[in-house]
Backbone as a ProteinNet text record, in pm:
[ID]
protein_1_A
[PRIMARY]
MAYSVVRTDKMHGTYNAADLVSVRYAPSGTDTAINNGHVVKLVSLESNSREVYIGDTPDANTPLNQIALIATPELLADERKKSLKDFRNEAGQIARGYRLRSGDIFSVTVDALTPINNTAPAAGQVVELQADTKLKLTASLTSGSTQVGTVIAVEGEFVVIEVI
[TERTIARY]
-15899.6	-15770.7	-15759.4	-15645.7	-15621.5	-15560.8	-15604.7	-15557.3	-15483.1	-15410.8	-15335.8	-15428.6	-15376.3	-15450.6	-15366.9	-15434.2	-15366	-15419.1	-15330.1	-15370.1	-15327.3	-15415.1	-15381.2	-15346.3	-15229.9	-15188.4	-15188.2	-15119.7	-15107.6	-15099.4	-15214.8	-15220.5	-15285.2	-15226.6	-15278.2	-15422.4	-15457.8	-15593	-15698.1	-15656.5	-15751.4	-15811.4	-15733.5	-15776.9	-15804.7	-15756.3	-15772.8	-15829.9	-15958.9	-16027	-15971.3	-15896.4	-15836.6	-15735	-15683.7	-15586	-15649.8	-15783.6	-15855.1	-15901.6	-15893.6	-15942.5	-16026.7	-16122.5	-16198.2	-16134.4	-16107.8	-16034.4	-16090.7	-16099.1	-16137.1	-16011.9	-15961.9	-15839.1	-15872.6	-15817.8	-15848.4	-15724.3	-15623.3	-15504.4	-15541.3	-15488.6	-15516.9	-15666.3	-15743	-15885.9	-15971.1	-15911.6	-15984.7	-16004.2	-16130.6	-16157.5	-16095.2	-16018.6	-15942.8	-15952.8	-15960.2	-15961.3	-15825	-15826.7	-15701.5	-15715.2	-15606.9	-15605.6	-15578.3	-15632.3	-15592.3	-15443	-15376.2	-15232.7	-15147.6	-15210.1	-15137.3	-15147.3	-15068.6	-15069.4	-15107.7	-15165.3	-15200	-15148.2	-15130.6	-15098.9	-15230.8	-15251.7	-15373	-15353.2	-15433.5	-15415.6	-15494.8	-15626.1	-15713.4	-15850.5	-15932.8	-16070.8	-16144.5	-16239.4	-16323.6	-16403.5	-16439	-16519.5	-16654.1	-16699	-16823.9	-16822.5	-16704	-16693	-16600.7	-16631	-16539.9	-16479.3	-16501	-16449.8	-16377.1	-16411.1	-16353.9	-16238.1	-16120.7	-16001.5	-15988.9	-15925.9	-15886.2	-15747.7	-15732.7	-15604.6	-15536.7	-15406.8	-15327.6	-15213.1	-15144.7	-15028.7	-14913.3	-14851.2	-14739.9	-14618	-14533	-14399.5	-14304.4	-14183.9	-14087.1	-14054.1	-14063.8	-14025.4	-14144.3	-14264	-14381.9	-14360.5	-14384.5	-14368.9	-14463.4	-14414.1	-14489.9	-14622.8	-14630.3	-14754.4	-14863.9	-14832.7	-14932.3	-14975.6	-14929	-14953.9	-15059.9	-15145.3	-15243.2	-15234.6	-15236.6	-15241.2	-15387	-15419.4	-15556.7	-15585.6	-15690.6	-15728.7	-15879.2	-15955	-16101.1	-16148.1	-16245.6	-16300.3	-16353.1	-16317.3	-16352.8	-16494.8	-16583.8	-16722.2	-16743.3	-16765.8	-16780.3	-16925.9	-17001.6	-17143.6	-17166.4	-17072.6	-17083.7	-17044.8	-17137.7	-17112	-17006.4	-16975.6	-16870.1	-16732.5	-16724.6	-16598.1	-16593.2	-16501.8	-16498.9	-16367.4	-16273.5	-16142.7	-16115.7	-16036.9	-15998.2	-15922.9	-15857.3	-15784	-15876.6	-16006.9	-16104.6	-16152.7	-16109.2	-16159.8	-16062.5	-16119.5	-16044.7	-16143	-16090.5	-16170.9	-16193.4	-16316.9	-16348.9	-16337.5	-16323.9	-16314.3	-16434.9	-16408.7	-16514.9	-16558.6	-16520	-16557.8	-16476	-16538.4	-16465.6	-16401.3	-16270.2	-16193.1	-16154.1	-16119	-16067	-15915.2	-15861.5	-15716.2	-15669.6	-15549.3	-15486.1	-15366.6	-15366.2	-15246.7	-15139.2	-15017.4	-14909.3	-14844.1	-14826	-14764.1	-14645.7	-14543.3	-14425.4	-14466.4	-14416.8	-14448.3	-14564.1	-14642.1	-14748.5	-14689.3	-14765.6	-14725.8	-14842.3	-14813.8	-14914.4	-14849.1	-14931.5	-14880.9	-14953	-14879.5	-14937.8	-14888.7	-14969.3	-14922.2	-14816.8	-14734.7	-14619.6	-14659.9	-14779.3	-14819.6	-14850.2	-14844.1	-14860.3	-14725.5	-14617.7	-14482.3	-14405.4	-14310	-14213.8	-14087.4	-14052.3	-13938.5	-13804.1	-13697.6	-13561.9	-13528.5	-13515.7	-13476.5	-13546.3	-13676.9	-13758.4	-13715.6	-13650.7	-13614.1	-13725	-13724.3	-13825.3	-13799.4	-13905	-13886.7	-13820.2	-13745.5	-13675.7	-13671.2	-13666	-13655.3	-13532.3	-13545.3	-13434.8	-13437.7	-13517.1	-13524.5	-13596.6	-13556.3	-13616	-13739.9	-13844.5	-13968	-13976.6	-13985.4	-13988.3	-14096	-14123.5	-14218.2	-14150.6	-14232.7	-14187.9	-14300.7	-14280	-14384.3	-14487	-14555.5	-14653.6	-14730.3	-14842.4	-14916.3	-14860.4	-14776	-14710	-14590.4	-14564.9	-14444.6	-14328.2	-14207.7	-14088.3	-13993.7	-13939.8	-13840	-13700.9	-13609	-13470.5	-13379	-13251.1	-13153.1	-13119.3	-13115.1	-13092.6	-13171.6	-13198.7	-13283	-13222.1	-13304.4	-13262.7	-13260.1	-13155.8	-13145.6	-13266.9	-13328.8	-13444.6	-13576.9	-13575.7	-13699.4	-13738.2	-13865.4	-13916.1	-13925.1	-13861.4	-13870.6	-14001.8	-14074.3	-14198.8	-14169.6	-14082.2	-14052.2	-13950.7	-13958.8	-13867.1	-13946.3	-13904.9	-13964.8	-13913.8	-14007.6	-13965.2	-13987.9	-14067.7	-14091.9	-14162.7	-14152.3	-14230.5	-14307.6	-14440.2	-14527.6	-14612.5	-14565.2	-14636.5	-14637.4	-14756.1	-14764.8	-14763.3	-14760.6	-14764	-14624.7	-14597.9	-14474.9	-14514.2	-14451.8	-14484.8	-14392.2	-14453.4	-14377.6	-14403.1	-14294.1	-14304.6	-14270.2	-14358.6	-14338.2	-14231.6	-14143.3	-14034.4	-14086.7
7826.1	7829.7	7959.3	8021.4	8145.4	8113.7	8187.2	8169.3	8294.7	8284.6	8399.4	8504.4	8627.1	8741.9	8806.4	8860.9	8926.7	9068.6	9159.4	9295.3	9312.4	9365.8	9392.8	9541.4	9575.9	9715.4	9790.5	9735.9	9800.8	9690.2	9630.6	9518.4	9563.2	9524.4	9559.2	9513	9396.8	9343.4	9428.2	9516.4	9605.3	9703.5	9739.9	9838.4	9778.7	9657.6	9592.1	9452.7	9438.1	9311.7	9194.3	9218.7	9110.1	9032.7	9093.2	9025.3	8960.7	8958.8	8885.5	8752.7	8647.5	8517.3	8455.8	8374.6	8293.7	8155.8	8101.1	7974.6	7884.4	7757.2	7655.4	7571.5	7572.9	7499.2	7351.3	7272.1	7129.1	7049	7040.6	6961.5	6814.9	6752.7	6612.5	6586.5	6688.4	6672.4	6670.7	6704.7	6704.8	6847.5	6890.9	7024.4	7036.6	7143.3	7161.6	7307	7328.4	7465	7530.5	7663	7737.8	7873.8	7920.1	8048.7	8163.4	8279.2	8400.9	8421.3	8480.2	8504.2	8390.5	8278.3	8166.9	8179.8	8100.9	8106.4	7970.8	7974.4	7851.7	7860.5	7744	7734.2	7721.4	7807.6	7801.5	7693.2	7586.5	7472.2	7488.4	7498.8	7512.2	7556.5	7595.7	7627.7	7499.1	7510	7394.7	7360.3	7233	7196.1	7267.8	7310.3	7385.5	7519.8	7576.6	7707.6	7794	7922.3	8013.1	8113.3	8090.9	8186	8122.5	8001.8	7942.6	7849	7882.1	7800.9	7694.4	7586.1	7485.2	7526.6	7534.8	7569.7	7446.3	7439.7	7327.7	7384.1	7297.7	7338.3	7367	7484.3	7515.6	7429.2	7416.6	7360.5	7477.9	7451.4	7559.1	7632.9	7563.8	7625.8	7660.8	7668.6	7708.6	7851.3	7874.9	8011.5	8109.4	8229.3	8330.7	8364	8353.3	8386.3	8281.2	8170.7	8067.2	8072.1	8173.3	8183	8288.3	8258.7	8356.4	8362.7	8484.1	8508.4	8502.3	8419.5	8407.7	8524.5	8599.9	8718.1	8740.4	8651.2	8659.5	8759	8844.7	8932.9	8849.5	8891.5	8816.1	8847.5	8753	8766.5	8666.5	8718.3	8632.6	8631.7	8532.3	8523.7	8473.5	8394.9	8340.6	8450.2	8492.3	8603.4	8571.4	8444.8	8408.4	8438.5	8453.9	8484	8633.3	8701.4	8847.1	8903.1	8816.6	8860.6	8813.3	8889.2	8846.3	8713.3	8686.6	8560.6	8440.4	8465.5	8356.3	8311.1	8378.8	8350.3	8263.9	8167.1	8094.4	8052.7	8017.4	7970.7	7821.3	7784.3	7644.6	7556.8	7428	7331.5	7345.4	7352.4	7364.2	7506.1	7600.9	7740.7	7803	7890.4	7963.2	8085.1	8095.6	8203.4	8306.8	8427.2	8531.1	8519.5	8524.2	8521.4	8642.6	8688.2	8799	8743.2	8761.1	8728.5	8829	8781.3	8868.2	8939.2	9069.1	9152.9	9226.1	9249.3	9321.2	9456.4	9486.9	9612.5	9603.2	9493.4	9474.2	9473.6	9524.7	9519.7	9462.3	9358.6	9299	9264.8	9243.3	9210.3	9086.9	9003.9	8884.4	8874.6	8808.9	8782.6	8672.6	8667.5	8577.1	8431.6	8393.1	8253	8211.4	8304	8269.3	8242.2	8250.4	8236.7	8126.3	8067.7	7977.1	8059.6	8087.7	8175.7	8104.3	8182	8127.4	8075	7946	7883.5	7944.1	7963.2	8017	8155.4	8234.3	8371.5	8465.7	8584.1	8684.5	8736	8761.5	8820.2	8956.9	8992.6	9121.2	9175	9306.9	9371.3	9318.7	9299	9250	9100	9026.3	8882.3	8854.5	8746.5	8703.6	8619.8	8638.6	8560.4	8472.1	8340	8247.6	8142	8069.4	7959.1	7836.2	7747.3	7616.4	7519.3	7392.6	7292.7	7298.2	7411.5	7438	7563.5	7590.1	7712.5	7832.1	7807.1	7916.9	7964.7	8094.6	8149.5	8126.3	8118.7	8088.8	8208.2	8240.3	8346.6	8285	8348.9	8303.6	8425	8401.4	8509.8	8542.6	8439.2	8457.9	8350.2	8374.1	8284	8144.7	8044.8	7905.2	7861.6	7789.3	7739.8	7653.6	7679.2	7601.4	7651.1	7758.8	7815.1	7940.5	7975.4	8096.9	8206.5	8320.5	8433.4	8505.4	8529.2	8604.5	8752	8782	8921.1	8933.9	9049.1	9082.8	9144.7	9115.2	9180.2	9323.8	9420.8	9561.1	9625.4	9561.9	9616.5	9511.7	9530.9	9452.7	9554.4	9545.5	9640.7	9565.7	9563.2	9486.8	9340.7	9281.9	9139.6	9114.8	9221.4	9206.1	9217.6	9130.4	9132.6	9187.8	9298.4	9367.4	9316.4	9269.4	9206.2	9282.2	9312.5	9370.9	9264.3	9244	9143.7	9192.1	9101.1	9138.9	9165.4
-5262.6	-5329.2	-5409.7	-5403.1	-5476.4	-5613.2	-5714.6	-5850.8	-5894.5	-6005.5	-6054.6	-6115.5	-6120.4	-6172.4	-6282.4	-6383.5	-6494.3	-6509.3	-6552.1	-6591.9	-6736.7	-6818.4	-6958.5	-6969.6	-6919.5	-6906.4	-7039.1	-7138.2	-7269.7	-7374.8	-7401.4	-7495.2	-7625.9	-7735.5	-7866.6	-7882.8	-7827.7	-7838.2	-7769.7	-7679.1	-7613.7	-7713.8	-7814.4	-7912.4	-8049.6	-8073.9	-8203.1	-8179	-8201.9	-8172.8	-8251.6	-8357.9	-8435.2	-8351.7	-8244.6	-8159.1	-8036.9	-8031.7	-7927	-7984.5	-7904.7	-7947.9	-7837.1	-7877.6	-7783.3	-7785.4	-7668.9	-7663.3	-7553.2	-7585.5	-7487.3	-7463.5	-7340.7	-7309.3	-7296.5	-7388.7	-7392.5	-7432.4	-7344.4	-7378.8	-7395.9	-7499.3	-7532.4	-7546.1	-7585.8	-7607.3	-7481.9	-7366.2	-7239.9	-7190	-7177.7	-7123.8	-6985.6	-6964.2	-6841.2	-6796.2	-6665.8	-6610.7	-6635.1	-6648.8	-6666.3	-6599.3	-6541.1	-6471.4	-6567.6	-6535.9	-6605.2	-6582.5	-6679.9	-6668.3	-6719.7	-6755.6	-6815.4	-6967.3	-7039.1	-7185.1	-7242.6	-7362.8	-7434.2	-7577	-7635.3	-7777.6	-7852.1	-7950.4	-8032.1	-8137.7	-8128.5	-8217	-8345.4	-8332.7	-8449.2	-8401.1	-8495.1	-8460	-8424.3	-8331.2	-8301	-8425.3	-8441	-8557.5	-8551.5	-8667	-8683	-8609.4	-8590.3	-8526.5	-8609.7	-8615.2	-8683.9	-8587.9	-8457	-8358.2	-8240.4	-8202.7	-8081.9	-8118.1	-8064.2	-8085.6	-7976.9	-8011.8	-7914.1	-7865	-7733.4	-7674.6	-7618.4	-7632.9	-7581.1	-7498	-7427.1	-7348.8	-7444.3	-7434.2	-7524.2	-7494.2	-7593.3	-7574.3	-7555.8	-7509.2	-7487.7	-7616.4	-7730.1	-7857.5	-7946.6	-7890.8	-7969.1	-8020.9	-8149.3	-8201.8	-8130.3	-8107.2	-8033.4	-8101.6	-8234.1	-8304.6	-8284.3	-8217.6	-8186.3	-8039.4	-7965.6	-7821.3	-7791.8	-7693.4	-7645	-7493.2	-7440.2	-7296.4	-7252.8	-7154.5	-7105.7	-7011.4	-7044.9	-6965.9	-6976.8	-6918.1	-6920.5	-6815.1	-6846.6	-6742.7	-6625.1	-6505.6	-6385.1	-6342	-6363.5	-6319.8	-6207	-6087.1	-5969.4	-5926.3	-5973.2	-5940.8	-5798.5	-5747.2	-5611.8	-5512.7	-5429.8	-5337.2	-5232.3	-5212.5	-5117.7	-5173.4	-5304.5	-5370.8	-5397.5	-5334.3	-5342.8	-5397.4	-5430.7	-5474.3	-5616.8	-5691.7	-5826.1	-5821.6	-5708.9	-5694.2	-5675.2	-5663.5	-5654	-5791.9	-5898.1	-6032.4	-6111.9	-6183.1	-6285.5	-6393.6	-6508.5	-6620.5	-6599.2	-6573.6	-6543	-6667.4	-6646.9	-6756.8	-6848.8	-6977.9	-7077.1	-7105.7	-7020.3	-7038.6	-7151.9	-7227.5	-7331.3	-7266.1	-7281.1	-7219.4	-7325	-7278.2	-7367.5	-7370	-7490.7	-7506.8	-7585.3	-7555.5	-7627	-7703.3	-7834.6	-7912.6	-7871.9	-7856.8	-7810.4	-7929.2	-7914.3	-8015.7	-7953.9	-8033.1	-7986.3	-7928.6	-7809.8	-7743.2	-7645.6	-7650.1	-7551.2	-7411.3	-7315.7	-7175.4	-7097	-7018.2	-6930.8	-6798.5	-6697.9	-6564.2	-6513.6	-6443	-6381.6	-6237.5	-6154.8	-6018.8	-6024.6	-5922.5	-5919.4	-5939.3	-5894.9	-5906.6	-6050.4	-6147.3	-6288.4	-6354.1	-6276.2	-6328.9	-6257.7	-6329.5	-6267.9	-6245.1	-6117.9	-6090.2	-6107.7	-6101.6	-6106.4	-5967.3	-5950.9	-5823	-5702.2	-5712.1	-5601.5	-5554.4	-5641.8	-5606.8	-5652.5	-5597.4	-5633.8	-5775.3	-5851.2	-5984.5	-5975.5	-6079.4	-6080.8	-6222.5	-6234.5	-6365.1	-6437	-6567.1	-6649	-6673.4	-6596.5	-6619	-6750.1	-6815	-6941.3	-6910.4	-6989.3	-6976.6	-7099.6	-7077.8	-7190.3	-7171.6	-7279	-7273.2	-7213.5	-7161.5	-7117.6	-7149.7	-7125.1	-7151.9	-7039.2	-7030.2	-6925.1	-6966.3	-6899.5	-6928.5	-6852.6	-6752.6	-6681.7	-6763.1	-6758.2	-6818.9	-6723.3	-6778.3	-6699	-6699.1	-6581.8	-6568.8	-6573.2	-6645.3	-6651.8	-6654.4	-6625.3	-6631.9	-6777	-6862	-7005.4	-7078.9	-7205.4	-7283.5	-7288.6	-7261.1	-7268.1	-7413.7	-7452.9	-7590	-7623.1	-7738	-7780.6	-7726.4	-7648.8	-7594.7	-7671.5	-7664.3	-7726.3	-7621.7	-7647.9	-7556.4	-7578.1	-7468.7	-7472.8	-7451.8	-7356.3	-7326.6	-7216	-7146.7	-7039.1	-6924.8	-6802.5	-6686.4	-6684.5	-6684.6	-6682.5	-6546.4	-6460.8	-6326.8	-6242	-6112.1	-6016.2	-5933.6	-5940	-5870.9	-5769.6	-5645.8	-5543.2	-5578.6	-5588.5	-5622.7	-5774.4	-5855.6	-6000.3	-6061.8	-6158.9	-6238.2	-6374.9	-6415.1	-6539.8	-6649.3	-6759.4	-6868.7	-6998.1	-7069.8	-7203.5	-7304.7	-7403.3	-7506.7	-7603.3	-7645	-7737.4	-7877.8
[MASK]
++++++++++++++++++++++++++++++++++++++++++++++++++++++++++++++++++++++++++++++++++++++++++++++++++++++++++++++++++++++++++++++++++++++++++++++++++++++++++++++++++++

């Protein structure tokens, strides 16, 4: 099975470690696998930890300052897996997350997004949260949703997003 891929083109966390977080995705207290390029809501630090956050599924109106983009370096120990699309963060694994900052630019493959009525992504589309770890594309911001950014380009299989 192929999973989504993320590029951290111009992310503040690349240069400022304060915007990097370690996160274990555990919605409703259950360790769950998550793909790179998806987002989580940072709930709280794990008990007896000062570095690892518990991640949950965001709601459409989760404030942007509580969101982290999952972008763990892809380490493929299994020699049968040779593509970045073979990588995902397994259940219970601690993943790398990037806090989103205005002006950040990142790219994700189309399978990390919920498109508008199964149409191809296009520059100018709004990127917003939904009650899912995938980001949602819309023509204009949905009432009650949090805008993450805007699609600024489509480069092959990657959709380039600038955070608002």
